[in-house]
C-alpha positions in Angstrom: 10.1 -53.1 -44.0 12.0 -50.4 -45.9 10.6 -46.9 -45.8 9.8 -45.2 -49.1 12.0 -42.4 -50.5 9.1 -40.0 -49.8 8.9 -40.9 -46.1 12.8 -40.7 -45.8 12.7 -37.2 -47.3 10.0 -36.2 -44.9 11.9 -37.5 -41.9 15.1 -35.7 -43.1 13.0 -32.5 -43.5 11.7 -32.8 -39.9 15.1 -33.4 -38.5 16.5 -30.4 -40.3 13.6 -28.3 -39.0 14.3 -29.5 -35.4 18.0 -28.6 -35.8 17.1 -25.1 -37.0 14.7 -24.7 -34.0 17.5 -25.7 -31.7 19.8 -23.1 -33.2 17.1 -20.4 -33.0 15.4 -20.9 -29.6 14.1 -17.3 -29.5 12.1 -17.9 -32.6 10.4 -21.1 -31.4 10.3 -20.7 -27.6 7.1 -19.8 -25.9 6.8 -16.1 -25.3 7.0 -15.1 -21.6 3.8 -14.2 -19.7 3.7 -10.4 -19.4 2.5 -8.8 -16.2 2.0 -5.0 -16.4 2.5 -3.7 -12.8 1.3 -0.1 -12.6 1.8 2.3 -9.6 1.7 6.0 -9.0 4.9 6.7 -6.9 8.6 7.0 -7.7 11.0 4.1 -8.1 13.0 5.2 -5.0 10.0 4.9 -2.6 9.4 1.7 -0.5 6.6 0.7 -2.9 8.7 1.5 -6.0 11.7 -0.5 -4.7 9.5 -3.5 -3.8 7.9 -3.5 -7.2 11.3 -3.6 -8.9 12.4 -6.4 -6.6 9.2 -8.4 -7.4 9.9 -8.0 -11.1 13.4 -9.4 -10.7 12.4 -12.3 -8.4 9.4 -13.2 -10.6 11.8 -13.6 -13.6 14.2 -15.7 -11.6 11.7 -18.0 -9.9 9.8 -18.7 -13.1 13.0 -19.1 -15.1 12.0 -16.3 -17.5 8.5 -17.6 -18.1 7.1 -14.4 -16.6 8.2 -10.9 -17.4 6.9 -8.2 -15.0 6.9 -4.7 -16.6 6.8 -2.1 -13.9 5.3 1.3 -14.8 6.0 3.8 -11.9 5.0 7.5 -11.5 1.5 7.0 -13.2 3.2 6.3 -16.5 0.3 4.1 -17.6 -2.6 5.2 -15.4 -3.3 8.0 -12.9 -4.5 7.4 -9.4 -8.2 7.5 -10.3 -7.9 5.5 -13.5 -5.9 2.5 -12.4 -8.5 0.5 -10.6 -10.9 0.5 -13.6 -7.9 -0.5 -15.8 -7.2 -3.5 -13.6 -10.8 -4.6 -13.6 -10.9 -4.3 -17.4 -7.6 -6.3 -17.7 -5.7 -3.4 -19.3 -3.2 -3.8 -16.6 -2.6 -7.0 -14.5 -1.2 -5.7 -11.2 -1.5 -2.6 -8.9 -0.5 -1.6 -5.4 -3.1 1.1 -4.5 -3.5 2.7 -1.1 -6.0 0.9 1.1 -8.4 3.9 1.0 -9.0 3.1 -2.8 -11.1 0.0 -2.0 -14.0 1.7 -0.2 -15.2 3.4 -3.4 -15.5 -0.1 -4.9 -18.1 -0.8 -2.2 -15.7 -2.7 0.1 -16.0 -0.3 3.0 -14.4 -2.7 5.5 -11.0 -1.4 4.3 -11.8 1.9 6.0 -10.9 0.1 9.2 -7.3 0.8 8.4 -8.1 4.6 8.7 -9.4 4.3 12.2 -7.2 6.2 14.7 -5.1 4.0 17.1 -6.6 0.8 15.6 -3.0 -0.5 15.8 -0.6 0.4 18.6 2.5 -0.8 16.8 3.8 -2.9 13.9 3.3 -6.1 15.8 -0.5 -5.3 16.0 -0.5 -4.2 12.4 1.2 -7.3 11.0 -1.0 -9.6 13.2 -3.8 -8.3 11.0 -2.2 -7.8 7.6 -0.2 -11.0 7.7 -3.0 -13.1 9.4 -6.5 -14.4 8.8 -8.2 -11.0 9.2 -6.2 -9.4 6.5 -6.8 -12.4 4.2 -10.5 -12.3 4.9 -10.6 -8.6 3.8 -8.7 -9.3 0.6 -11.1 -12.1 -0.2 -13.9 -9.5 -0.3 -12.3 -8.0 -3.4 -12.9 -11.1 -5.5 -16.5 -10.2 -6.3 -15.1 -7.1 -7.9 -12.8 -9.2 -10.2 -9.7 -8.5 -8.0 -7.4 -10.9 -6.2 -5.5 -9.5 -3.3 -1.9 -10.8 -2.9 -0.3 -8.9 0.0 -0.3 -5.8 2.1 2.7 -3.4 1.9 3.4 -0.8 4.6 3.9 2.9 4.1 4.1 3.6 7.8 2.5 5.2 10.8 1.5 8.8 10.7 2.7 11.7 12.8 1.0 15.0 13.3 2.6 18.3 12.3 1.5 21.9 12.7 2.9 25.4 13.2 2.1 25.2 16.9 3.0 22.4 19.4 0.5 19.5 19.5 1.1 17.9 22.9 -2.2 17.8 24.7 -5.6 17.0 23.2 -6.8 20.6 23.7 -3.9 21.8 21.5 -5.7 20.5 18.4 -8.8 22.7 18.9 -9.4 25.0 15.9 -6.3 23.8 14.0 -7.0 23.4 10.3 -5.6 20.0 9.4 -5.3 18.7 5.9 -6.6 15.1 5.4 -7.2 12.7 2.6 -10.8 12.3 1.5 -12.1 10.0 4.2 -15.2 10.0 6.4 -13.1 8.3 9.1 -10.3 10.8 9.0 -12.8 13.7 9.0 -14.4 12.2 12.2 -10.9 11.6 13.7 -9.9 15.3 13.5 -13.3 16.5 14.7 -13.0 14.3 17.7 -10.2 16.5 19.0 -11.7 19.8 17.9 -9.5 20.2 14.8 -11.0 21.4 11.5 -10.4 18.9 8.8 -9.7 20.1 5.2 -9.7 17.7 2.3 -6.8 18.5 -0.1 -4.9 16.6 -2.8 -1.5 15.4 -1.6 0.2 17.4 -4.3 -1.4 20.6 -3.1 -0.5 20.2 0.6 2.9 21.9 0.6 1.6 25.1 -0.9 -1.5 25.0 1.4 0.8 24.8 4.4 3.1 27.4 3.1 0.3 29.9 2.5 -1.6 29.2 5.7 -4.7 27.7 3.9 -4.2 24.8 6.4 -2.2 24.8 9.7 -1.0 21.2 9.8 -1.4 17.7 8.5 -0.8 14.0 9.2 1.7 11.9 7.3 4.2 9.1 7.7 7.6 10.9 8.3 8.9 9.7 4.8 6.0 11.5 3.1 6.5 14.6 5.1 10.2 14.8 4.5 10.3 13.9 0.8 7.6 16.5 0.1 9.6 19.1 2.2 6.7 19.8 4.4 9.0 20.1 7.4 10.2 23.3 5.8 6.7 24.8 6.4 5.9 23.1 9.6 7.4 24.3 12.9 6.3 21.4 15.1 6.0 17.6 14.7 4.5 15.1 17.2 5.3 11.4 16.9 1.8 10.2 17.6 1.9 7.1 15.4 -1.9 7.4 15.6 -2.9 6.1 12.1 -1.6 3.8 9.4 -1.0 4.2 5.7 -0.5 1.2 3.6 -1.1 -0.5 0.2 -2.6 -3.8 -1.0 -0.9 -5.5 -4.0 -3.8 -6.7 -6.2 -4.1 -8.6 -9.5 -6.8 -9.1 -12.1 -8.6 -12.2 -10.8 -9.4 -13.7 -14.2 -5.7 -13.3 -15.2 -4.4 -14.8 -11.9 -6.8 -17.7 -12.0 -5.8 -18.5 -15.6 -2.1 -18.9 -14.8 -0.6 -22.4 -14.5 -0.4 -23.6 -10.9 3.4 -23.7 -10.9 3.6 -20.1 -12.2 1.2 -18.9 -9.5 3.2 -20.7 -6.8 6.5 -19.0 -8.0 4.8 -15.6 -8.1 3.3 -16.1 -4.6 6.8 -16.8 -3.3 8.2 -13.7 -5.1 5.4 -11.6 -3.6 6.2 -12.9 0.0 9.9 -11.9 -0.5 8.9 -8.5 -2.0 6.5 -7.8 1.0 9.4 -8.1 3.4 11.5 -5.7 1.2 8.5 -3.2 1.1 7.9 -3.4 4.9 11.6 -3.3 5.9 12.3 -0.4 3.5 9.2 1.6 4.8 10.3 1.2 8.4 13.8 2.3 7.7 12.8 5.2 5.5 10.5 6.6 8.2 13.3 6.3 10.8 15.7 8.0 8.5 13.2 10.7 7.6 12.6 11.6 11.2 16.4 11.9 11.8 16.7 14.1 8.7 13.8 16.4 9.8 15.5 16.7 13.2 18.9 17.5 11.6 17.4 20.2 9.4 16.7 22.3 12.5 13.5 23.6 10.9 11.0 21.5 12.9 10.9 20.7 16.6 10.1 17.0 17.1 8.1 16.0 20.2 7.8 12.5 21.5 4.6 12.2 23.6 4.6 10.4 26.9 2.6 7.2 27.2 0.1 9.2 29.2 -0.3 11.9 26.6 -0.6 9.3 23.8 -3.3 7.4 25.8 -5.3 10.6 26.3 -5.2 11.3 22.6 -6.2 7.7 21.9 -9.1 8.1 24.4 -10.3 11.3 22.7 -10.3 9.7 19.3 -11.6 6.3 20.3 -15.3 7.2 19.9 -14.7 7.3 16.1 -14.5 3.5 16.2 -18.1 3.3 17.4 -19.2 6.2 15.2 -17.9 4.4 12.1 -18.9 0.8 13.0 -22.2 0.9 11.0 -20.2 2.2 8.0 -17.2 -0.1 8.2 -18.8 -3.1 9.8 -18.9 -4.1 13.5 -17.6 -7.6 12.6 -14.5 -6.3 10.9 -13.6 -3.9 13.8 -14.2 -6.7 16.4 -12.0 -9.1 14.3 -9.2 -6.6 14.4 -9.6 -6.1 18.2 -9.4 -9.8 18.7 -6.3 -10.2 16.5 -4.5 -7.4 18.4 -5.7 -8.4 21.9 -7.3 -4.9 22.3 -9.9 -4.5 25.0 -12.2 -1.5 24.1 -13.7 -1.6 27.6 -10.4 -0.2 28.9 -10.9 3.0 27.0 
């Protein structure tokens, strides 16, 4: 049966339209899924480098179906605004410090602030890359947030304008801390006087004597030039600073399964970049502080470190009702730590 002139004309029109679409793929192709990834630090930090790497790998693994737009240095939202922006869906992805989750009502994350809760990176990663870390991230879902990974910043060292070798050396020393009940208790446990100050105000406070010392991963201390106003540094590695990469749950759940799988792979690769970079940056920072000749670096003996740990350990019990005994015990089990030996 012969087709009518009208149907032939229609078919020719459709073929012409298809040919035009083939020549102009950008006009007819599906727009990429946009992920706005906001963070508050510089591009050349471990978090900044890992975020850029994630954007690159996400594009590669999804074959351009996803475009991650990274906004560093609080370009989109400041520290205190970004979590609300994520929950509202104004931004899709963040990498806030772990201390930011307690104000949401998930106080279990304050376990990461406990002194000497991790002896080394093996202990830490047994938690952050294992079932305990996954269980903690799961608690964010009721707040409309999905946790994807933990990224390291590093272990903290103590600095002051006097040597801090023995526990008694901390007595009466004014130490700057982040706003944290756990860190406040940690400093009081050794007789220090904790002072809550914004990170941006710390250098001047050290310079003018408002505070005597502080705790930081070496990379933070060095990049903020705190070593120029601190005569002594002790490599205590007593506490941990890290981040959780999180995404808006509704957005994440709405992605096609293949896209989620590709982004999960990109995140796993980015986590290795973040952690390896953080480790190396802290090693390099300590070497640079030493080379500056402005700060004497002291490496405590195993015995000295144990006595500091013993002095601060009561904070674990003190904060158990706030953080949750179950979470603390889960971490002890994951790291093979026996509290009875303290």
